[in-house]
Backbone as a chain_set.jsonl record, in Angstrom:
{"seq": "MDFNLRLSGLFGSANIQSQKPLVISTSSARYEATDIFWENPPLPGIGQYNLKKIFPQLPTIDLLLEIPLENSTLTRLHIPKALVEEWQQVAAKNPNFSPKLFPTFELIC", "coords": {"N": [[-17.826, -50.792, -36.541], [-18.264, -47.67, -35.188], [-18.514, -44.407, -36.688], [-18.012, -41.299, -35.96], [-19.029, -37.787, -35.909], [-18.43, -35.019, -34.109], [-19.823, -31.99, -33.209], [-19.065, -28.937, -31.822], [-20.137, -26.021, -30.262], [-18.958, -22.941, -29.284], [-19.234, -22.142, -25.804], [-22.337, -20.909, -25.156], [-22.505, -19.485, -27.57], [-23.281, -20.788, -29.817], [-25.698, -23.014, -29.939], [-26.462, -26.475, -30.516], [-29.289, -27.82, -31.986], [-30.654, -30.654, -30.878], [-32.836, -32.19, -31.587], [-33.192, -32.02, -34.292], [-32.023, -33.124, -37.5], [-28.542, -33.314, -38.628], [-27.659, -32.126, -41.739], [-26.01, -33.338, -44.577], [-24.686, -32.385, -47.516], [-24.093, -32.639, -50.987], [-23.395, -31.499, -54.433], [-25.088, -32.985, -55.679], [-26.63, -34.622, -53.968], [-28.277, -35.456, -50.868], [-28.007, -35.918, -47.39], [-29.051, -37.241, -44.235], [-28.239, -37.111, -40.697], [-28.838, -38.283, -37.543], [-28.643, -36.8, -34.364], [-26.838, -38.299, -31.914], [-27.094, -37.59, -29.221], [-29.61, -36.863, -28.939], [-31.685, -37.169, -27.0], [-30.564, -36.576, -24.61], [-28.436, -34.381, -24.435], [-24.874, -33.732, -23.507], [-24.05, -31.044, -23.189], [-25.55, -28.025, -24.139], [-24.212, -26.925, -26.402], [-23.235, -29.02, -27.981], [-23.309, -31.511, -30.468], [-23.463, -34.686, -31.656], [-22.909, -36.99, -34.218], [-23.487, -40.084, -35.757], [-21.933, -41.271, -38.558], [-21.688, -43.63, -39.854], [-23.237, -45.23, -41.645], [-23.81, -43.267, -43.674], [-21.397, -42.287, -44.565], [-19.876, -44.071, -46.283], [-21.221, -43.613, -48.692], [-20.671, -41.158, -49.53], [-19.237, -39.048, -51.972], [-15.846, -38.2, -52.918], [-15.579, -35.238, -52.695], [-16.133, -31.655, -52.179], [-18.059, -30.943, -49.315], [-21.127, -29.875, -47.784], [-22.099, -28.963, -44.628], [-25.172, -28.698, -42.951], [-26.062, -27.273, -40.066], [-28.234, -27.616, -37.433], [-29.384, -25.021, -35.253], [-30.342, -23.636, -32.059], [-33.429, -21.675, -31.642], [-34.467, -22.088, -34.201], [-32.584, -21.527, -36.125], [-30.095, -21.969, -38.685], [-26.903, -23.094, -39.549], [-24.195, -23.097, -41.929], [-21.54, -25.134, -42.82], [-18.663, -25.378, -44.728], [-16.924, -28.159, -45.927], [-14.006, -28.922, -47.157], [-12.662, -30.836, -49.866], [-10.074, -31.971, -49.454], [-10.274, -32.414, -46.541], [-12.423, -34.204, -46.404], [-11.126, -36.37, -47.865], [-9.229, -36.962, -45.87], [-10.752, -37.861, -43.79], [-11.882, -40.151, -45.121], [-9.583, -41.717, -45.288], [-8.935, -42.315, -42.635], [-11.323, -43.747, -41.902], [-11.036, -45.869, -43.592], [-8.893, -47.322, -42.443], [-8.204, -50.061, -40.221], [-7.86, -50.01, -37.426], [-7.008, -51.504, -34.262], [-9.377, -51.0, -32.295], [-10.713, -50.616, -29.049], [-13.789, -52.156, -28.163], [-15.511, -50.074, -26.969], [-14.377, -47.801, -27.916], [-14.104, -45.451, -30.501], [-13.626, -43.894, -33.726], [-13.654, -40.248, -33.556], [-14.338, -37.214, -34.945], [-13.956, -33.878, -34.345], [-15.331, -30.824, -34.669], [-15.019, -27.472, -33.92], [-17.104, -24.668, -33.642]], "CA": [[-17.235, -49.76, -35.822], [-18.994, -46.351, -35.481], [-17.741, -43.246, -37.261], [-18.791, -40.112, -35.316], [-18.611, -36.458, -36.045], [-19.019, -34.167, -33.001], [-19.907, -30.483, -33.456], [-19.098, -28.214, -30.504], [-20.228, -24.616, -30.315], [-18.431, -22.318, -28.173], [-20.312, -21.905, -24.842], [-23.262, -19.666, -25.312], [-22.501, -18.718, -28.871], [-23.965, -21.654, -30.737], [-26.215, -24.27, -29.286], [-26.99, -27.345, -31.501], [-30.658, -28.308, -31.592], [-30.507, -31.977, -31.058], [-33.922, -32.822, -32.132], [-33.288, -31.971, -35.769], [-30.838, -33.826, -38.053], [-27.398, -32.705, -39.364], [-27.834, -32.416, -43.121], [-24.782, -33.255, -45.308], [-24.985, -32.304, -48.946], [-23.131, -32.517, -52.134], [-23.968, -30.865, -55.453], [-26.17, -33.822, -56.355], [-27.237, -35.449, -53.154], [-28.451, -34.857, -49.545], [-28.142, -37.039, -46.425], [-29.382, -36.599, -42.89], [-27.835, -37.789, -39.645], [-29.542, -37.878, -36.284], [-27.833, -36.538, -33.208], [-26.893, -39.42, -30.967], [-27.281, -37.038, -27.992], [-30.863, -36.004, -28.96], [-32.457, -37.174, -25.68], [-29.812, -36.052, -23.357], [-27.058, -33.828, -24.724], [-24.066, -33.368, -22.399], [-24.112, -29.572, -23.06], [-26.395, -27.445, -25.317], [-23.483, -26.596, -27.589], [-22.618, -30.142, -28.566], [-24.044, -32.455, -31.208], [-22.607, -35.89, -32.203], [-23.693, -37.742, -35.268], [-22.931, -41.362, -36.342], [-21.961, -41.21, -39.948], [-21.329, -44.915, -40.238], [-24.131, -45.487, -42.84], [-23.727, -42.139, -44.704], [-20.027, -42.012, -44.987], [-19.481, -44.941, -47.449], [-22.005, -43.155, -49.798], [-20.26, -39.816, -49.822], [-18.106, -38.923, -52.957], [-14.723, -37.384, -52.511], [-15.741, -33.8, -53.097], [-16.486, -30.789, -51.096], [-19.382, -31.136, -48.708], [-21.755, -28.771, -47.047], [-22.911, -29.373, -43.48], [-26.17, -27.723, -42.412], [-26.099, -27.571, -38.676], [-29.454, -27.001, -36.817], [-29.145, -24.377, -34.091], [-31.473, -23.261, -31.398], [-34.235, -20.566, -32.202], [-34.688, -22.536, -35.531], [-31.572, -21.083, -37.129], [-29.239, -22.943, -39.392], [-25.62, -22.551, -40.014], [-23.613, -23.935, -42.92], [-20.037, -25.297, -42.696], [-18.075, -25.901, -45.912], [-15.995, -29.189, -45.746], [-13.208, -29.055, -48.431], [-12.361, -32.032, -50.442], [-8.882, -32.496, -48.718], [-10.686, -32.97, -45.287], [-13.05, -35.461, -46.822], [-10.122, -37.433, -48.066], [-8.483, -37.411, -44.658], [-11.822, -38.649, -43.127], [-11.946, -41.462, -45.699], [-8.356, -42.509, -44.926], [-9.126, -42.775, -41.165], [-12.416, -44.659, -41.94], [-10.59, -47.007, -44.325], [-8.017, -48.038, -41.689], [-8.866, -50.929, -39.417], [-7.124, -50.104, -36.191], [-7.487, -52.403, -33.244], [-10.0, -50.242, -31.223], [-11.557, -51.183, -28.149], [-15.296, -51.952, -28.477], [-16.05, -48.803, -26.472], [-13.739, -46.507, -28.461], [-14.429, -45.208, -31.978], [-13.031, -42.512, -34.161], [-14.513, -39.191, -33.498], [-13.844, -36.058, -35.443], [-14.547, -32.783, -33.7], [-15.318, -29.475, -35.353], [-15.506, -26.484, -32.893], [-17.657, -23.547, -34.311]], "C": [[-17.976, -48.527, -36.272], [-17.994, -45.337, -36.008], [-18.525, -42.057, -36.929], [-18.138, -38.732, -35.722], [-19.246, -35.662, -34.953], [-18.719, -32.802, -33.345], [-20.007, -29.816, -32.054], [-19.107, -26.708, -30.804], [-19.629, -24.083, -29.14], [-19.579, -21.931, -27.17], [-21.063, -20.618, -25.049], [-23.336, -19.007, -26.652], [-23.286, -19.427, -29.956], [-24.423, -22.896, -30.111], [-26.88, -25.108, -30.339], [-28.403, -27.804, -31.011], [-30.737, -29.805, -31.93], [-31.65, -32.761, -31.636], [-34.047, -32.769, -33.747], [-31.911, -32.553, -36.363], [-29.735, -32.897, -38.507], [-27.743, -33.073, -40.84], [-26.416, -32.239, -43.768], [-25.174, -33.267, -46.751], [-23.867, -32.025, -49.847], [-23.936, -31.782, -53.241], [-25.162, -31.67, -56.066], [-26.927, -34.663, -55.32], [-27.341, -34.815, -51.628], [-28.62, -35.985, -48.556], [-28.347, -36.379, -45.032], [-28.806, -37.672, -41.836], [-28.38, -37.347, -38.343], [-28.399, -37.747, -35.2], [-27.925, -37.695, -32.174], [-27.148, -38.896, -29.515], [-28.778, -36.408, -27.898], [-31.725, -36.028, -27.872], [-31.884, -36.565, -24.575], [-28.457, -35.508, -23.817], [-26.264, -33.521, -23.453], [-24.072, -31.939, -22.113], [-24.886, -29.083, -24.197], [-25.543, -27.181, -26.549], [-22.863, -27.706, -28.415], [-23.633, -31.058, -29.327], [-23.055, -33.571, -31.73], [-23.392, -36.732, -33.016], [-22.879, -38.888, -35.791], [-23.044, -41.388, -37.81], [-21.672, -42.587, -40.578], [-22.041, -45.38, -41.577], [-24.028, -44.505, -43.976], [-22.354, -42.148, -45.298], [-19.622, -42.707, -46.241], [-20.159, -44.332, -48.786], [-21.47, -41.753, -50.306], [-19.123, -39.848, -50.855], [-17.039, -38.094, -52.344], [-14.717, -35.981, -53.156], [-15.988, -33.02, -51.928], [-17.941, -31.126, -50.534], [-19.819, -29.901, -47.991], [-22.549, -29.341, -45.75], [-23.932, -28.264, -43.106], [-26.492, -28.141, -40.881], [-27.392, -26.858, -38.086], [-28.978, -26.344, -35.386], [-30.43, -23.96, -33.32], [-32.15, -21.991, -32.091], [-34.361, -20.84, -33.834], [-33.758, -21.88, -36.612], [-30.7, -22.142, -37.652], [-27.937, -22.41, -39.679], [-24.985, -23.604, -40.892], [-22.13, -23.919, -42.737], [-19.555, -26.01, -44.033], [-16.909, -26.883, -45.478], [-15.22, -29.43, -46.998], [-12.854, -30.491, -48.681], [-11.169, -32.798, -49.72], [-9.277, -33.164, -47.334], [-11.504, -34.211, -45.431], [-12.215, -36.595, -47.046], [-9.435, -37.903, -46.873], [-9.521, -38.314, -43.793], [-11.876, -40.055, -43.676], [-10.776, -42.317, -45.44], [-8.478, -43.1, -43.568], [-10.146, -43.908, -41.154], [-11.895, -45.927, -42.589], [-9.564, -47.937, -43.5], [-8.782, -49.028, -40.78], [-8.041, -51.099, -38.109], [-7.826, -50.997, -35.144], [-8.158, -51.537, -32.047], [-10.659, -51.119, -30.256], [-13.019, -51.115, -28.451], [-16.011, -50.705, -28.003], [-15.456, -47.603, -26.989], [-14.089, -46.546, -29.941], [-13.82, -43.854, -32.419], [-14.126, -41.423, -34.149], [-13.809, -37.925, -34.015], [-14.559, -34.936, -34.819], [-14.301, -31.394, -34.276], [-15.8, -28.547, -34.251], [-15.886, -25.238, -33.778], [-17.563, -22.29, -33.416]], "O": [[-18.281, -48.315, -37.445], [-16.789, -45.434, -35.779], [-19.576, -41.797, -37.515], [-16.922, -38.584, -35.843], [-20.472, -35.616, -34.854], [-17.604, -32.431, -33.712], [-20.899, -30.104, -31.255], [-18.228, -26.188, -31.491], [-19.739, -24.664, -28.06], [-20.663, -21.491, -27.552], [-20.55, -19.5, -25.103], [-24.122, -18.084, -26.864], [-23.862, -18.819, -30.858], [-23.618, -23.764, -29.776], [-27.769, -24.61, -31.029], [-28.636, -28.11, -29.842], [-30.867, -30.184, -33.094], [-31.462, -33.875, -32.124], [-34.902, -33.408, -34.36], [-30.848, -32.444, -35.753], [-30.023, -31.727, -38.757], [-28.081, -34.222, -41.124], [-25.735, -31.232, -43.578], [-25.954, -34.126, -47.161], [-22.892, -31.329, -49.563], [-25.098, -31.461, -52.991], [-26.028, -31.175, -56.786], [-27.826, -35.395, -55.733], [-26.644, -33.874, -51.246], [-29.327, -36.946, -48.859], [-27.935, -35.262, -44.721], [-28.873, -38.883, -42.045], [-28.392, -36.152, -38.046], [-27.406, -38.474, -35.179], [-29.0, -37.988, -31.651], [-27.402, -39.724, -28.64], [-29.119, -35.627, -27.01], [-32.493, -35.085, -27.682], [-32.556, -36.073, -23.669], [-27.431, -36.149, -23.589], [-26.837, -33.108, -22.444], [-24.096, -31.554, -20.945], [-24.867, -29.75, -25.232], [-26.076, -27.203, -27.659], [-22.115, -27.475, -29.365], [-24.719, -31.318, -28.809], [-21.945, -33.281, -32.177], [-24.461, -37.187, -32.608], [-21.737, -38.718, -36.216], [-24.156, -41.515, -38.323], [-21.43, -42.649, -41.783], [-21.38, -45.869, -42.493], [-24.149, -44.891, -45.139], [-22.223, -42.014, -46.515], [-19.096, -42.089, -47.166], [-19.642, -44.571, -49.877], [-21.825, -41.295, -51.392], [-18.148, -40.576, -50.667], [-17.268, -37.369, -51.376], [-13.921, -35.665, -54.04], [-16.062, -33.53, -50.81], [-18.846, -31.529, -51.265], [-19.034, -29.02, -47.641], [-23.519, -30.089, -45.875], [-23.592, -27.089, -42.972], [-27.082, -29.177, -40.573], [-27.568, -25.65, -38.248], [-28.336, -26.973, -34.545], [-31.507, -23.945, -33.915], [-31.56, -21.352, -32.962], [-34.352, -19.903, -34.633], [-34.109, -21.723, -37.782], [-30.602, -23.195, -37.022], [-27.867, -21.243, -40.061], [-25.165, -24.806, -40.691], [-21.517, -22.872, -42.528], [-20.017, -27.1, -44.367], [-16.014, -26.467, -44.742], [-15.738, -30.114, -47.881], [-12.764, -31.279, -47.739], [-11.228, -33.995, -49.437], [-8.777, -34.229, -46.97], [-11.324, -35.174, -44.684], [-12.467, -37.686, -46.534], [-9.067, -39.074, -46.78], [-9.159, -39.331, -43.2], [-11.91, -41.033, -42.929], [-10.912, -43.539, -45.37], [-8.157, -44.27, -43.362], [-9.92, -44.926, -40.5], [-12.292, -47.009, -42.158], [-9.401, -49.119, -43.804], [-9.98, -48.815, -40.592], [-7.602, -52.198, -37.768], [-9.04, -51.197, -35.16], [-7.569, -51.39, -30.976], [-11.112, -52.22, -30.572], [-13.479, -50.094, -28.963], [-17.024, -50.318, -28.585], [-15.862, -46.492, -26.647], [-14.334, -47.608, -30.514], [-13.569, -42.916, -31.663], [-15.256, -41.592, -34.606], [-12.728, -37.611, -33.516], [-15.785, -35.021, -34.753], [-13.173, -30.904, -34.336], [-16.869, -28.777, -33.686], [-15.061, -24.804, -34.582], [-17.992, -21.21, -33.821]]}, "num_chains": 1, "name": "protein.A"}
């Protein structure tokens, strides 16, 4: 089962640069996720990242997302431990999803 994180910028205010990875970091480690829309994003403000391989490695602590934006800028988003715990609870469940459906968390910046 896939585990996706979708990031959506408000139209025209923050466009995700799909060709660069999303960086997820903790105080002791750094992980990179590739945008699954990198070849053909549905809109410039959307990035979606499959965290299936990264997520099991993440500790239950605060995370920092480094989101690549157009014009080589970068924005950082703090993810508190409570939200990481919620994501882990959802990932640990084994709901009977259709093969075409998967859990996706969406953050709107």
